[in-house]
N, C-alpha and C positions, 0 to 999 in steps of 0.2 A: 534601585534594582528593577529594570524589565524584564517581561515576560518574552522569551524568544523560544523557538523549534526549528530544530535542525532535521533536515533530511537529507540522508546519506546514502548515495550507492555504491556497496562494497564491490569487488572484482569479483565474478564469479568463479573466476579461476582455483579459488582457494577452497580449501577442507572446509568443516563444518567448524572444527579447532582455532584455526587460523581464523574466518572469519569473526568468531567470539572474540578473540585476540584484537582483533583491528578494532571493532566496535568499541570494547574495553580503552584501549589504547584513546580513543575520539571521547569516550567520557573523561578521561582522563585529560586529556587537554582543557575538558570545556572545568571540570572540578578545578585544576589545578591554576587558573584563573578567576577565581573566586567565585564560581557559579555554582546553583545549588538544583539537581538536577532531579524535577519534580517527578517524572516518569517514562517512561521508553517503551516504543511500540515495533517488533518486531516485524515487519510487513512480510520478511519471506525472501525466496526467489523470484523475480518476476521476469517477464519479456521486456523490454524496452522499446520505446517505441521508433528507435533508430538505433542501429549499431553504432557505438561510441568503442575505439579503438577495435575494432573487430569483433568486437562484443554482442552478443545477441542477447545475454540474459545479464540480470544484476542483483545483488541482496541489498532491498530498502530496509531503513533502518530509520525511526524516525525519532528524536531525542526534545522531549518538552524540559525549560528549563529558566531559571531565573538568575541575573547576572548584569554587572554595572554595564552599560553602555560602551564606554571607554575599552572594555577588553574585547567586545567583538572584534575589533579589527585583527588583532593576535589569535585569535581562535580560527579565522579566516585565512590567514596568511597560513598559519598552520597544516590548515586543512587543505590550501591550493600545493604545499610542499610534499604532502602526505601519496605517497603512488599507488595505495593501497584505493583508494575511494576513484570511481571513476567521475561522479558528480558530487555535488552537493546544492542546498539552497539552505537561508538563515533566513527567517521570516519573525518580524517585529511584532507583538501585539502593545499599542499603543493608548488606544482610546477606551474606554469605559465599556464600550460596545466589545472592541474586539480583548479587550481581557474576560470577560463572561464567554466570548466563545473559546478562547485559549483555557477557561477552567472547565467548560463542557467537553473540549476535548483531551482534558486530563484524565477527568473523573473516564470519559468511553475508556481510555487506554487503558487505566488500571480496573477496571471491570472486563477489558480482553483478557488480561495480563493472568486474573484469575481464573475464568474461565474455561482457556484450553485446555487444565489437566481432567477434567471429566468428558471432554466432548472427543479427547484420544482414546479413550475408554469405550465409546460407542460407535467408532470410524467404521469398524471391522461391517456394524449390524445396518452401517446407513450405506454402504458402499453395495451390500447385497439389493434392497430394497430399488435402487434407479435399475440395475440391472435387468429384474423381472419386469418393472416398470417402460424399459425403454422399447422392445420389442412391441406393443398394445401402441404404444405413439409414433412408433415408425408406421405401424400400419394403420394409424389415423392421420399419419401425413402424407400417405400415397391416397387414401378414400379422399382427402381434403381438394387436391386439386380436380377431381373430376366432378366433384359437387359443384366448387365455383365456376370451373369453366361455362358447364352449362347455363345456370342465370344468365353469366355473361353476355353468352352466344342469344338466348330469349332476349335479353336487355335490348340488344344493341338493336332489332328489327322493330321493339317495340317505337325505340327513342327513334327511328326514321318516321314513322308512321305518324307523329305528331308535328 
């Protein structure tokens, strides 16, 4: 059995329940073909680099799993048929170096899956702090060009004198 990673982009027009149902169907395709899912990483809704089927955004989901290489063709065929997916990519981890990287990614995804619960509770506090700091940062941005322009103007005659 080899290690694989699938990144799938689900249509953004679905509700949260429909997206989760679509992800469960994708995971079912992998497990029904003999795959063992190590972990998943829900990356959430993100802006696409370019529009795909008139969609500017997509729901990204990464699945790390182990499966026999012969089953990949069937999994990709089923992904192509699935109209809920905008795009997908399958990455094979074959060499020892790649397998070590795969294990690191799996561990990182597992830690990320455990960590969001405390972060959600602290989110309102984090939102208030940047709002307070945003005003001084804006003043600093306004003051910075004045300081930067002055040395640049003075440096130009000094360079011409040499």
